[in-house]
Rosetta silent file (secondary structure, phi, psi, omega in degrees, C-alpha in Angstrom):
SEQUENCE: MPLIEELDEDGNVVDEDGCVEETQEEMEEKDEGKRRWREKLAAMEKEEKERVEIQFSAAEEQRNAGNERLAQSDIEGACESYEQALSDLTLVGNEPENRTRAEKANTALHLNLALALLKLHRYEDVKFQCSSALLADVKNVKALYRRGLAQAALARNAALFQEAEAQAACADFEAALAAEPANAEAQRELAKLRAELRAHERDLAKKQKETWSQVFGGKTVIEGEEDLPPPPPPPTVRPCKNTNLHLVVSAEGAGVVDGQGRPVLSDLSMELRQSWCVGLTGGEPVARSALGRLLSGEAKAATGRVVVHPKEPKPGRRKDPEPIDSSFLFGGGALL
SCORE:     score description
SCORE:     0.000 S_00000001
   1 L     0.000  132.082  179.529    0.025   -0.047    0.016 S_00000001
   2 L   -64.390  151.594 -176.728    1.436    3.438   -0.868 S_00000001
   3 L   -68.946  -32.483  178.735    2.392    5.672    1.992 S_00000001
   4 L  -107.759  119.191 -178.082    0.304    8.490    0.592 S_00000001
   5 L  -103.020  146.959  177.769   -3.288    7.324   -0.375 S_00000001
   6 E   -92.957  128.439 -179.058   -5.650    9.189   -2.650 S_00000001
   7 E  -112.134  146.855  173.507   -9.122    9.656   -1.175 S_00000001
   8 L   -90.200 -172.820 -175.193  -12.344   10.602   -2.998 S_00000001
   9 L   -59.168  -29.239  178.637  -14.869   13.095   -1.758 S_00000001
  10 L   -88.168   -1.239  176.897  -16.520   10.491    0.526 S_00000001
  11 L    89.447    6.968 -178.030  -13.122    9.540    2.057 S_00000001
  12 L   -79.603  145.270  176.442  -12.912    6.235    0.191 S_00000001
  13 E   -76.798  131.269 -177.443   -9.469    5.070   -0.985 S_00000001
  14 E  -105.630  135.727 -179.849   -8.948    5.326   -4.757 S_00000001
  15 L   -82.477 -173.302 -178.482   -6.480    2.826   -6.463 S_00000001
  16 L   -63.718  -30.391 -179.790   -4.115    3.625   -9.267 S_00000001
  17 L   -81.321   -2.233 -179.383   -6.866    3.040  -11.931 S_00000001
  18 L    88.630    1.489  178.412   -9.139    5.635  -10.259 S_00000001
  19 L   -88.689  145.229  176.432  -11.450    2.949   -8.871 S_00000001
  20 E   -75.955  126.568 -178.836  -12.585    2.960   -5.342 S_00000001
  21 L   -73.445  138.055  179.052  -11.202    0.136   -3.408 S_00000001
  22 L   -74.803  144.594  173.490  -13.752   -2.113   -1.625 S_00000001
  23 L   -84.268  164.023  176.716  -13.364   -2.421    2.132 S_00000001
  24 H   -57.028  -38.913 -177.737  -13.201   -5.690    3.843 S_00000001
  25 H   -71.406  -39.487  177.177  -16.603   -5.344    5.210 S_00000001
  26 H   -64.125  -40.880  175.235  -17.979   -4.606    1.756 S_00000001
  27 H   -65.977  -39.397  174.314  -16.382   -7.711    0.302 S_00000001
  28 H   -62.183  -44.139 -179.432  -17.753   -9.859    3.035 S_00000001
  29 H   -61.715  -40.246 -176.507  -21.219   -8.424    2.521 S_00000001
  30 H   -69.357  -41.804  178.315  -21.030   -9.115   -1.252 S_00000001
  31 H   -60.207  -40.982 -175.713  -19.912  -12.736   -0.651 S_00000001
  32 H   -69.720  -35.935  173.115  -22.794  -13.209    1.763 S_00000001
  33 H   -62.255  -44.725  175.755  -25.233  -11.990   -0.864 S_00000001
  34 H   -58.584  -45.207 -177.586  -23.918  -14.440   -3.441 S_00000001
  35 H   -60.674  -53.100 -175.329  -24.139  -17.273   -0.858 S_00000001
  36 H   -63.327  -33.626  174.868  -27.776  -16.428   -0.067 S_00000001
  37 H   -66.373  -40.796  175.921  -28.689  -16.268   -3.757 S_00000001
  38 H   -60.145  -43.786 -179.280  -27.158  -19.679   -4.415 S_00000001
  39 H   -63.917  -43.095  176.687  -29.148  -21.066   -1.553 S_00000001
  40 H   -62.804  -38.938 -178.377  -32.321  -19.440   -2.807 S_00000001
  41 H   -74.163  -38.292  175.248  -31.787  -20.791   -6.318 S_00000001
  42 H   -65.605  -31.700  177.641  -31.118  -24.307   -5.021 S_00000001
  43 H   -70.013  -38.885 -177.535  -34.367  -24.122   -3.048 S_00000001
  44 H   -67.171  -40.559  175.747  -36.240  -22.978   -6.074 S_00000001
  45 H   -62.613  -43.705  178.426  -34.802  -25.874   -8.173 S_00000001
  46 H   -64.095  -40.155  177.709  -35.749  -28.295   -5.537 S_00000001
  47 H   -61.826  -39.413 -177.577  -39.240  -26.872   -5.200 S_00000001
  48 H   -66.657  -43.923  178.518  -39.559  -27.099   -9.044 S_00000001
  49 H   -61.582  -42.200  179.507  -38.532  -30.727   -9.085 S_00000001
  50 H   -65.885  -39.241  179.411  -40.981  -31.588   -6.299 S_00000001
  51 H   -58.775  -47.604 -178.511  -43.694  -29.741   -8.169 S_00000001
  52 H   -59.343  -45.012 -174.180  -42.918  -31.709  -11.431 S_00000001
  53 H   -65.465  -40.083  179.017  -42.812  -34.988   -9.558 S_00000001
  54 H   -65.964  -39.287  179.961  -46.308  -34.230   -8.025 S_00000001
  55 H   -60.277  -48.802  175.371  -47.652  -33.473  -11.504 S_00000001
  56 H   -58.382  -42.709 -178.865  -46.368  -36.808  -12.823 S_00000001
  57 H   -69.662  -36.711  176.663  -47.587  -38.681   -9.856 S_00000001
  58 H   -67.172  -40.436 -178.217  -51.085  -37.074  -10.101 S_00000001
  59 H   -66.194  -40.401  173.887  -51.274  -37.811  -13.825 S_00000001
  60 H   -57.666  -44.840 -179.915  -50.170  -41.392  -13.237 S_00000001
  61 H   -57.442  -50.363  179.801  -52.866  -41.766  -10.569 S_00000001
  62 H   -64.190  -37.043  173.820  -55.544  -40.561  -12.934 S_00000001
  63 H   -50.774  -55.135  172.444  -54.262  -42.738  -15.639 S_00000001
  64 H   -56.121  -39.694 -179.740  -54.587  -45.821  -13.480 S_00000001
  65 H   -69.811  -35.335 -179.727  -58.045  -44.771  -12.369 S_00000001
  66 H   -65.194  -43.127 -176.962  -59.034  -44.299  -16.032 S_00000001
  67 H   -65.767  -41.850  176.071  -57.786  -47.824  -16.913 S_00000001
  68 H   -61.606  -43.495  178.702  -59.782  -49.318  -13.998 S_00000001
  69 H   -65.466  -36.693  178.303  -62.887  -47.525  -14.972 S_00000001
  70 H   -65.108  -41.712  175.725  -62.521  -48.543  -18.592 S_00000001
  71 H   -58.734  -32.559  179.945  -62.147  -52.152  -17.491 S_00000001
  72 L   -88.516    6.684  179.112  -65.364  -51.805  -15.499 S_00000001
  73 L    70.503   14.223  175.820  -67.193  -50.393  -18.582 S_00000001
  74 L   -87.510   78.444 -172.622  -67.470  -46.952  -16.892 S_00000001
  75 H   -70.736  -38.193  178.266  -66.518  -45.265  -20.231 S_00000001
  76 H   -65.974  -35.609  178.775  -67.587  -41.738  -19.195 S_00000001
  77 H   -72.514  -34.683  176.948  -65.608  -41.937  -15.948 S_00000001
  78 H   -59.057  -45.609 -177.896  -62.600  -43.229  -17.860 S_00000001
  79 H   -63.150  -41.506  178.866  -62.696  -40.303  -20.203 S_00000001
  80 H   -59.795  -43.057 -179.280  -62.864  -37.893  -17.183 S_00000001
  81 H   -63.835  -45.465 -179.755  -59.818  -39.558  -15.650 S_00000001
  82 H   -59.771  -45.009 -177.266  -57.803  -39.428  -18.899 S_00000001
  83 H   -66.399  -38.707 -178.850  -58.680  -35.762  -19.425 S_00000001
  84 H   -68.272  -35.554  178.679  -57.723  -34.877  -15.883 S_00000001
  85 H   -65.800  -36.453  176.085  -54.352  -36.686  -16.325 S_00000001
  86 H   -63.058  -41.324  178.012  -53.751  -34.611  -19.455 S_00000001
  87 H   -64.915  -41.507 -177.689  -54.471  -31.480  -17.506 S_00000001
  88 H   -65.935  -23.548 -179.235  -52.124  -32.485  -14.734 S_00000001
  89 L   -92.578   11.041  176.923  -49.295  -32.772  -17.224 S_00000001
  90 L   -75.547  134.630  178.713  -49.693  -29.195  -18.443 S_00000001
  91 L    52.501   65.489  178.652  -46.580  -27.012  -17.869 S_00000001
  92 L   -91.104   15.285  177.887  -44.347  -29.637  -16.381 S_00000001
  93 L   111.906  173.054 -179.389  -41.276  -27.443  -16.642 S_00000001
  94 L  -106.607    5.045  178.081  -38.616  -26.544  -19.198 S_00000001
  95 L   -71.798  134.616 -173.944  -36.109  -29.237  -18.484 S_00000001
  96 H   -60.439  -34.855  179.339  -35.571  -31.357  -21.632 S_00000001
  97 H   -67.971  -35.512  178.968  -35.854  -34.600  -19.677 S_00000001
  98 H   -72.016  -35.485 -178.530  -39.124  -33.561  -18.143 S_00000001
  99 H   -65.342  -48.014 -177.885  -40.565  -32.358  -21.547 S_00000001
 100 H   -62.706  -38.632  178.431  -39.663  -35.800  -23.141 S_00000001
 101 H   -62.289  -45.575 -176.688  -41.082  -37.668  -20.111 S_00000001
 102 H   -73.142  -34.911  172.962  -44.394  -35.699  -20.429 S_00000001
 103 H   -55.782  -45.861 -174.769  -44.593  -36.115  -24.218 S_00000001
 104 H   -69.157  -42.428  176.143  -44.410  -39.827  -23.811 S_00000001
 105 H   -64.786  -39.991  179.099  -47.045  -39.910  -21.074 S_00000001
 106 H   -58.875  -44.632 -178.840  -49.329  -37.580  -23.072 S_00000001
 107 H   -56.934  -44.476  179.470  -49.156  -39.859  -26.077 S_00000001
 108 H   -64.549  -40.855 -178.703  -50.259  -42.832  -24.002 S_00000001
 109 H   -67.793  -41.686  176.833  -53.165  -40.765  -22.506 S_00000001
 110 H   -62.734  -36.203  177.785  -54.393  -39.565  -25.972 S_00000001
 111 H   -66.010  -44.764 -178.960  -54.410  -43.110  -27.133 S_00000001
 112 H   -64.891  -39.938 -178.183  -56.331  -44.369  -24.071 S_00000001
 113 H   -68.257  -37.540 -178.615  -58.795  -41.459  -24.322 S_00000001
 114 H   -62.492  -41.856 -175.677  -59.255  -42.179  -28.105 S_00000001
 115 H   -66.977  -43.444 -177.120  -60.148  -45.899  -27.304 S_00000001
 116 H   -65.710  -42.924  176.618  -62.714  -44.781  -24.695 S_00000001
 117 H   -63.240  -29.916  177.863  -64.264  -42.197  -27.110 S_00000001
 118 H   -65.552  -35.295 -175.879  -64.598  -44.823  -29.801 S_00000001
 119 H   -68.594  -26.504  179.491  -66.785  -46.834  -27.427 S_00000001
 120 L   -92.097    0.430 -177.291  -68.934  -43.699  -27.026 S_00000001
 121 L    61.411   32.908 -177.033  -69.095  -43.062  -30.812 S_00000001
 122 L  -102.085   75.893 -173.587  -67.636  -39.633  -30.405 S_00000001
 123 H   -68.979  -35.392  176.623  -65.684  -39.940  -33.597 S_00000001
 124 H   -64.411  -38.538  173.217  -64.685  -36.365  -34.151 S_00000001
 125 H   -65.517  -37.189  176.498  -63.082  -36.332  -30.665 S_00000001
 126 H   -61.890  -39.536  176.772  -61.327  -39.519  -31.520 S_00000001
 127 H   -58.575  -41.929 -174.245  -59.846  -38.005  -34.609 S_00000001
 128 H   -69.836  -42.817 -176.821  -58.519  -35.055  -32.464 S_00000001
 129 H   -68.068  -37.744 -177.473  -56.913  -37.313  -29.761 S_00000001
 130 H   -70.998  -38.457  176.854  -55.266  -39.521  -32.350 S_00000001
 131 H   -63.150  -40.215  178.172  -53.936  -36.514  -34.307 S_00000001
 132 H   -60.354  -36.939 -178.837  -52.540  -35.161  -31.039 S_00000001
 133 H   -73.057  -35.477 -176.466  -50.760  -38.438  -30.397 S_00000001
 134 H   -76.807   -8.633  170.460  -49.390  -38.451  -33.943 S_00000001
 135 H   -68.279  -31.064  173.721  -47.748  -35.025  -33.361 S_00000001
 136 H   -86.907  -28.420 -174.865  -45.295  -36.782  -31.146 S_00000001
 137 L  -147.785   97.792 -176.776  -45.033  -40.017  -33.155 S_00000001
 138 L   -67.460  -12.659 -175.987  -46.133  -39.864  -36.839 S_00000001
 139 L  -112.120   16.882  178.300  -45.837  -43.617  -37.245 S_00000001
 140 L   -64.713  115.536 -177.754  -47.820  -44.626  -34.109 S_00000001
 141 H   -61.828  -43.746  179.845  -49.821  -47.675  -35.235 S_00000001
 142 H   -62.904  -44.555 -178.631  -52.504  -47.402  -32.627 S_00000001
 143 H   -60.576  -43.864 -176.149  -53.133  -43.678  -33.334 S_00000001
 144 H   -66.633  -43.420 -174.500  -53.361  -44.406  -37.130 S_00000001
 145 H   -70.237  -43.827 -173.876  -55.625  -47.441  -36.739 S_00000001
 146 H   -72.849  -33.556  174.522  -58.071  -45.722  -34.278 S_00000001
 147 H   -64.423  -39.358  170.437  -58.226  -42.572  -36.332 S_00000001
 148 H   -55.448  -47.045 -179.644  -58.967  -44.823  -39.346 S_00000001
 149 H   -60.517  -38.428 -176.701  -61.764  -46.461  -37.464 S_00000001
 150 H   -71.301  -38.743  177.745  -63.289  -43.111  -36.501 S_00000001
 151 H   -68.920  -40.619  172.872  -63.108  -41.789  -40.078 S_00000001
 152 H   -59.309  -42.483 -177.992  -64.690  -44.999  -41.493 S_00000001
 153 H   -66.152  -39.309  179.388  -67.461  -44.719  -38.981 S_00000001
 154 H   -70.819  -32.711  177.090  -68.188  -41.079  -39.934 S_00000001
 155 H   -66.565  -42.038 -176.931  -68.236  -42.098  -43.673 S_00000001
 156 H   -71.214  -40.051 -168.698  -70.739  -44.903  -42.992 S_00000001
 157 H   -82.075  -10.163 -179.872  -72.984  -43.110  -40.519 S_00000001
 158 L   -67.100  157.859  178.439  -73.565  -40.045  -42.583 S_00000001
 159 L   -61.282  -32.106  171.351  -76.889  -39.655  -44.412 S_00000001
 160 L  -125.712  135.633 -179.950  -74.857  -39.978  -47.669 S_00000001
 161 L   -49.488  126.145 -176.191  -71.702  -42.087  -47.771 S_00000001
 162 L   -95.738  100.918 -173.042  -68.783  -39.662  -47.201 S_00000001
 163 H   -66.193  -38.468 -179.146  -66.228  -40.658  -49.766 S_00000001
 164 H   -65.238  -41.110  173.758  -63.611  -38.212  -48.476 S_00000001
 165 H   -64.955  -37.176  178.159  -63.706  -39.619  -44.916 S_00000001
 166 H   -63.400  -41.058 -179.028  -63.507  -43.164  -46.333 S_00000001
 167 H   -68.492  -38.555  174.108  -60.451  -42.249  -48.444 S_00000001
 168 H   -64.142  -39.061  176.476  -58.776  -40.711  -45.357 S_00000001
 169 H   -60.227  -47.471  176.529  -59.548  -43.758  -43.356 S_00000001
 170 H   -57.711  -38.590  177.491  -57.933  -45.916  -46.018 S_00000001
 171 H   -62.927  -41.443  179.146  -54.874  -43.729  -45.959 S_00000001
 172 H   -65.228  -42.676 -179.151  -54.565  -44.188  -42.188 S_00000001
 173 H   -66.839  -38.187  179.512  -54.895  -47.972  -42.448 S_00000001
 174 H   -67.410  -37.278  177.675  -52.323  -48.095  -45.210 S_00000001
 175 H   -66.473  -34.530 -179.879  -49.924  -46.002  -43.081 S_00000001
 176 H   -65.298  -41.318 -175.930  -50.495  -48.361  -40.099 S_00000001
 177 H   -71.453  -30.460  178.037  -49.731  -51.301  -42.377 S_00000001
 178 H   -67.236  -33.844  175.198  -46.624  -49.644  -43.696 S_00000001
 179 H   -84.771  -26.292 -179.042  -45.311  -49.422  -40.133 S_00000001
 180 L  -145.382   83.223 -173.008  -46.610  -52.844  -39.097 S_00000001
 181 L   -61.756  -26.983 -175.424  -47.396  -54.988  -42.187 S_00000001
 182 L   -88.746   12.090  177.757  -48.574  -57.969  -40.066 S_00000001
 183 L   -72.438  109.900 -171.393  -51.389  -56.074  -38.409 S_00000001
 184 H   -71.856  -35.914 -177.808  -54.352  -58.255  -39.095 S_00000001
 185 H   -66.157  -45.327  178.187  -56.969  -55.771  -37.798 S_00000001
 186 H   -64.460  -34.917  175.777  -55.768  -53.012  -40.066 S_00000001
 187 H   -64.170  -38.170 -177.910  -55.734  -55.444  -43.063 S_00000001
 188 H   -72.724  -41.416  178.331  -59.276  -56.486  -42.414 S_00000001
 189 H   -64.235  -39.715 -179.433  -60.592  -52.933  -41.919 S_00000001
 190 H   -63.712  -49.211  179.615  -58.818  -51.713  -45.078 S_00000001
 191 H   -60.602  -41.112 -176.413  -60.221  -54.555  -47.251 S_00000001
 192 H   -63.594  -50.781 -177.289  -63.698  -53.996  -45.842 S_00000001
 193 H   -66.841  -37.014  176.952  -63.618  -50.244  -46.502 S_00000001
 194 H   -60.770  -40.789  177.994  -62.209  -50.633  -50.019 S_00000001
 195 H   -62.752  -41.240  175.401  -65.147  -53.013  -50.869 S_00000001
 196 H   -60.980  -42.310  176.291  -67.532  -50.385  -49.553 S_00000001
 197 H   -60.123  -44.877  177.142  -65.934  -47.716  -51.654 S_00000001
 198 H   -58.690  -45.420  178.197  -66.243  -49.833  -54.747 S_00000001
 199 H   -60.300  -42.670 -178.675  -69.966  -50.479  -54.007 S_00000001
 200 H   -64.392  -36.245 -179.067  -70.513  -46.752  -53.454 S_00000001
 201 H   -68.988  -37.780  176.468  -68.891  -45.912  -56.776 S_00000001
 202 H   -68.463  -38.050  177.844  -71.078  -48.422  -58.570 S_00000001
 203 H   -68.644  -32.376 -178.949  -74.252  -47.108  -56.814 S_00000001
 204 H   -71.537  -42.432  177.115  -73.281  -43.487  -57.588 S_00000001
 205 H   -61.307  -41.966  177.477  -72.791  -44.359  -61.241 S_00000001
 206 H   -60.111  -50.647 -179.064  -76.150  -46.130  -61.350 S_00000001
 207 H   -57.426  -39.837  175.435  -77.905  -43.187  -59.770 S_00000001
 208 H   -59.903  -42.532  177.170  -76.194  -40.778  -62.156 S_00000001
 209 H   -63.914  -44.342  177.620  -77.351  -42.849  -65.078 S_00000001
 210 H   -55.408  -46.939 -174.731  -80.879  -42.964  -63.767 S_00000001
 211 H   -65.348  -43.921  176.831  -80.899  -39.228  -63.219 S_00000001
 212 H   -66.173  -35.212  178.517  -79.614  -38.401  -66.712 S_00000001
 213 H   -64.819  -37.389  177.927  -81.975  -40.916  -68.355 S_00000001
 214 H   -69.353  -34.827  178.849  -84.864  -38.988  -66.705 S_00000001
 215 H   -67.822  -40.240 -174.523  -83.489  -35.728  -67.933 S_00000001
 216 L  -107.867   50.042  164.614  -83.153  -36.959  -71.475 S_00000001
 217 L   101.040   -2.003  178.083  -86.447  -38.720  -72.030 S_00000001
 218 L   -77.522 -178.770 -176.634  -86.405  -41.594  -69.411 S_00000001
 219 L  -122.019  148.833  177.172  -89.287  -42.140  -67.117 S_00000001
 220 L   -97.473  121.078 -177.547  -89.488  -42.084  -63.372 S_00000001
 221 L   -83.601  121.615  177.684  -90.986  -45.197  -61.837 S_00000001
 222 L   -84.507  129.897  179.308  -93.301  -44.397  -58.951 S_00000001
 223 L   -55.736  122.895 -179.093  -93.274  -46.909  -56.135 S_00000001
 224 L    96.932  -10.179 -176.335  -96.461  -48.961  -56.296 S_00000001
 225 L   -95.670  126.832  178.281  -97.233  -47.924  -59.911 S_00000001
 226 L   -68.383  148.999  175.018  -97.151  -50.791  -62.428 S_00000001
 227 L   -70.581  128.622  177.446  -94.936  -50.368  -65.443 S_00000001
 228 L   -79.059  152.442 -177.705  -96.863  -49.437  -68.519 S_00000001
 229 L   -68.429  151.642  178.717  -96.292  -51.548  -71.680 S_00000001
 230 L   -63.455  149.953  179.056  -93.872  -50.060  -74.170 S_00000001
 231 L   -64.336  149.099  178.106  -95.353  -47.900  -76.971 S_00000001
 232 L   -65.510  152.730 -178.418  -95.935  -49.732  -80.253 S_00000001
 233 L   -71.651  158.573  178.953  -93.309  -49.339  -82.923 S_00000001
 234 L   -66.164  152.021 -177.469  -94.010  -46.892  -85.747 S_00000001
 235 L   -60.942  145.871  178.226  -95.862  -48.347  -88.788 S_00000001
 236 L   -67.571  -44.121 -179.287  -93.709  -49.885  -91.498 S_00000001
 237 L  -106.229  119.109 -175.198  -95.793  -48.165  -94.235 S_00000001
 238 L  -104.227  148.748  179.162  -96.311  -44.452  -93.499 S_00000001
 239 L   -65.183  145.469 -179.731  -98.905  -42.332  -95.352 S_00000001
 240 L  -114.505  155.020 -176.491  -97.679  -40.303  -98.240 S_00000001
 241 L   -86.553  -30.281 -174.631  -98.954  -36.918  -99.455 S_00000001
 242 L   -94.503   59.590  179.005  -98.738  -37.510 -103.209 S_00000001
 243 L   -83.519    1.307  179.042 -101.466  -40.154 -103.425 S_00000001
 244 L   -85.505   -4.695  177.411 -103.058  -38.363 -106.450 S_00000001
 245 L   -74.755  163.331 -176.416 -100.357  -39.926 -108.710 S_00000001
 246 L   -59.956  132.695  179.269 -101.253  -42.839 -110.964 S_00000001
 247 E   -81.936  121.482 -174.986 -101.526  -46.113 -108.985 S_00000001
 248 E   -96.219  -47.799 -176.949  -99.173  -48.600 -110.785 S_00000001
 249 E  -151.399  150.709  177.456  -99.617  -51.709 -108.597 S_00000001
 250 E  -145.271  148.064 -179.243 -101.369  -52.677 -105.389 S_00000001
 251 E  -127.276  144.101 -177.925 -101.334  -55.730 -103.146 S_00000001
 252 E  -135.732  105.976  179.367 -104.023  -56.797 -100.710 S_00000001
 253 E    58.795   31.150 -172.295 -103.288  -59.564  -98.211 S_00000001
 254 E   -80.532  145.771  176.361 -100.901  -61.162 -100.652 S_00000001
 255 E  -140.263  152.522 -177.195  -98.739  -64.111  -99.711 S_00000001
 256 E  -129.866  140.759  177.087  -96.126  -66.212 -101.442 S_00000001
 257 E  -119.594  164.171 -177.085  -95.031  -69.830 -100.626 S_00000001
 258 L   -94.583 -172.585 -172.751  -91.867  -71.723 -101.644 S_00000001
 259 L   -64.466  -24.342 -178.140  -91.656  -74.964 -103.676 S_00000001
 260 L   -99.678   13.502  171.232  -92.547  -76.988 -100.556 S_00000001
 261 L    84.304    8.356 -177.909  -95.620  -74.984  -99.748 S_00000001
 262 L   -86.983  135.782 -179.568  -94.042  -73.095  -96.827 S_00000001
 263 E   -68.915  129.246  173.999  -95.048  -69.407  -96.561 S_00000001
 264 E  -112.553  -19.122  175.437  -92.103  -67.000  -97.220 S_00000001
 265 E  -145.129  137.475 -178.335  -94.253  -63.854  -97.476 S_00000001
 266 E  -150.389  152.519  176.630  -97.711  -63.302  -96.038 S_00000001
 267 E    50.068   53.442  177.761 -100.364  -60.597  -95.455 S_00000001
 268 E   -93.606  121.376  174.096  -98.744  -58.102  -97.735 S_00000001
 269 E  -135.256  122.518 -177.743 -100.818  -54.926  -98.400 S_00000001
 270 E  -161.125  170.620  172.953  -99.177  -52.074 -100.174 S_00000001
 271 E  -146.220  145.192 -179.396  -99.430  -49.799 -103.123 S_00000001
 272 E  -121.411  129.491 -179.713  -96.875  -48.290 -105.546 S_00000001
 273 E  -118.733  162.232 -179.215  -97.611  -45.038 -107.490 S_00000001
 274 L   -53.595  135.784  178.222  -95.968  -43.314 -110.317 S_00000001
 275 L    72.991    6.286  179.601  -92.657  -41.513 -109.573 S_00000001
 276 L   -78.514  149.078  172.570  -92.449  -43.133 -106.136 S_00000001
 277 L  -121.463  110.043 -170.352  -89.039  -44.346 -105.063 S_00000001
 278 L  -112.533  128.048  176.979  -89.454  -47.313 -102.636 S_00000001
 279 L  -113.951  149.714  179.508  -86.732  -49.062 -100.720 S_00000001
 280 L  -116.196  127.905 -179.312  -86.913  -52.331  -98.907 S_00000001
 281 L  -133.650  157.119  176.344  -84.906  -52.988  -95.747 S_00000001
 282 L    72.925 -174.047 -179.574  -84.748  -55.701  -93.133 S_00000001
 283 L    73.858  174.335 -179.198  -86.431  -59.093  -93.189 S_00000001
 284 L   -80.308  146.048  179.561  -85.044  -62.382  -94.638 S_00000001
 285 H   -57.799  -39.034  179.242  -83.411  -62.266  -98.115 S_00000001
 286 H   -60.321  -32.523  178.332  -85.857  -64.999  -99.243 S_00000001
 287 H   -72.184  -43.171  178.520  -88.819  -62.766  -98.375 S_00000001
 288 H   -61.324  -41.380 -179.235  -87.327  -59.762 -100.206 S_00000001
 289 H   -65.953  -36.998  177.534  -86.690  -61.988 -103.215 S_00000001
 290 H   -70.263  -34.437  176.124  -90.279  -63.322 -103.131 S_00000001
 291 H   -62.315  -41.840 -179.302  -91.609  -59.782 -103.034 S_00000001
 292 H   -66.218  -40.243  176.937  -89.597  -58.853 -106.134 S_00000001
 293 H   -65.986  -36.915 -179.786  -90.818  -61.928 -108.023 S_00000001
 294 H   -65.221  -44.066 -179.625  -94.387  -61.241 -106.927 S_00000001
 295 H   -70.800  -28.933 -177.813  -94.321  -57.661 -108.191 S_00000001
 296 H   -87.048   -3.696  178.815  -92.538  -58.521 -111.426 S_00000001
 297 L    84.318    4.626  178.833  -95.071  -61.269 -112.170 S_00000001
 298 L   -75.240  -19.914  176.257  -92.589  -64.107 -111.911 S_00000001
 299 L  -131.844  148.654  179.364  -94.519  -65.561 -108.977 S_00000001
 300 L  -103.053  148.003  179.390  -98.204  -65.701 -108.315 S_00000001
 301 L   -70.609  126.424  178.948  -99.889  -64.789 -105.035 S_00000001
 302 L   -77.056  -33.307  174.562 -100.848  -67.876 -103.025 S_00000001
 303 E  -135.658  158.445 -173.956 -103.177  -65.782 -100.954 S_00000001
 304 E    62.114 -154.667 -177.460 -104.769  -62.363 -101.526 S_00000001
 305 E  -154.960  155.522  176.983 -104.021  -60.554 -104.776 S_00000001
 306 E  -123.597  124.298 -174.415 -101.675  -58.336 -106.617 S_00000001
 307 E  -121.644  125.198  175.062 -103.204  -55.944 -109.236 S_00000001
 308 E   -93.968  121.948 -175.842 -101.270  -54.048 -111.935 S_00000001
 309 L  -100.275  111.694  175.920 -103.294  -50.903 -112.875 S_00000001
 310 L   -67.890  152.720 -177.541 -102.797  -49.711 -116.523 S_00000001
 311 L   -84.523  137.556  179.435 -102.548  -46.013 -117.049 S_00000001
 312 L   -67.885  145.599 -178.852 -105.489  -44.270 -118.719 S_00000001
 313 L   -74.052  146.598  176.582 -104.673  -42.707 -122.169 S_00000001
 314 L   -69.557  157.474  179.281 -104.244  -39.008 -122.364 S_00000001
 315 L   -62.821  142.123 -178.225 -107.020  -37.138 -124.371 S_00000001
 316 L    88.917   -5.814  174.704 -106.653  -37.295 -128.160 S_00000001
 317 L  -101.753  168.276  177.593 -104.934  -40.644 -128.037 S_00000001
 318 L   -54.675  142.960 -169.483 -106.402  -44.079 -128.569 S_00000001
 319 L   -75.456  -29.447 -176.893 -108.864  -45.115 -125.865 S_00000001
 320 L   -74.502  123.845  177.693 -107.470  -48.659 -125.273 S_00000001
 321 L   -72.251  141.953 -179.702 -104.762  -48.423 -122.624 S_00000001
 322 L   -77.799  141.872 -179.473 -101.507  -50.075 -123.414 S_00000001
 323 L   -65.637  151.258 -179.278 -100.546  -53.071 -121.306 S_00000001
 324 L   -98.103  131.686 -179.404  -97.741  -52.516 -118.712 S_00000001
 325 L   -85.826   97.606 -177.415  -94.664  -54.674 -118.931 S_00000001
 326 H   -62.567  -33.762  178.067  -94.394  -55.657 -115.267 S_00000001
 327 H   -61.492  -35.705  179.871  -91.046  -57.360 -115.801 S_00000001
 328 H   -76.548  -31.915 -179.120  -89.649  -54.054 -116.973 S_00000001
 329 H   -75.342  -38.544 -167.213  -91.126  -52.043 -114.199 S_00000001
 330 H  -119.008    8.438 -174.601  -90.287  -54.304 -111.286 S_00000001
 331 H   -61.969  -36.253 -179.579  -87.411  -56.439 -112.494 S_00000001
 332 H   -72.451  -10.814 -175.847  -84.949  -54.631 -110.289 S_00000001
 333 H   -66.725  -30.392  179.988  -86.998  -55.326 -107.167 S_00000001
 334 H   -69.038  -12.925 -179.223  -85.681  -58.793 -106.800 S_00000001
 335 H   -84.367  -13.715 -173.790  -82.172  -57.459 -106.339 S_00000001
 336 L   -70.318    0.000    0.000  -83.115  -55.491 -103.165 S_00000001
């Protein structure tokens, strides 16, 4: 210590750097303050550990109570116990080991609560609990399977089959099987739901077809009303407007038989007028050939009659009408 000391205005000794030197009493007081702080901090840490242990203990007690109630079929009581256990594990501290421990306990509680809620058919709540468990473990098989069950039930129980819920359920079952391929329950539920989806698609396609058929000319069948007979087909021979033209040939109930006496054409009634163009379609070739031979005069009518009507002469010409060469007029008919 220098012989001559520099003092500040308060009489405290100032060192070479211009700083006031602490007295022995001040240093002891500062050390005492640090000691008391360390003791307080240690007490707080101990208190925090005790509080966290109390939380874990209370949650474990509620979890066991929930398991007992579930085994006794007290489903509502089990749900209350599991929910209380989840509440007890809120804010368990910031220590990493405590957070990991709480996350593991919460996952088990979410799964247990989801199982109880399934029994109560509270499927939306089941989805929430399973999704909460999957936040901690995305491949948790129980969470995936139980959420799939809930979504499948929502799809089936709706007034109309919910395809989106069913597809989501299939995705959960598939994810569960990807993590655990030998899971027989997931395999069974997935196969069952896929079959229901296929049936739904067929039913939907059928209903759409019925709807559009009604829009575009179909009929709606009223329950209890007998189906009406189908309307008759349109007539083969339709009326023509130009019936004032000269009648060339007419047939009334005409029929033709083959060489063995079997009918090949029967009950033919028709007329052909000048300038008409007549086409023959359908029927057996032998019937069309018989018609051509009948009209051309190569065959005679076995029943009824066929009459060729000669054309009346124009004024100023000879009065006797000229005979009509039927083979010339109708020879091409046999080719139809």
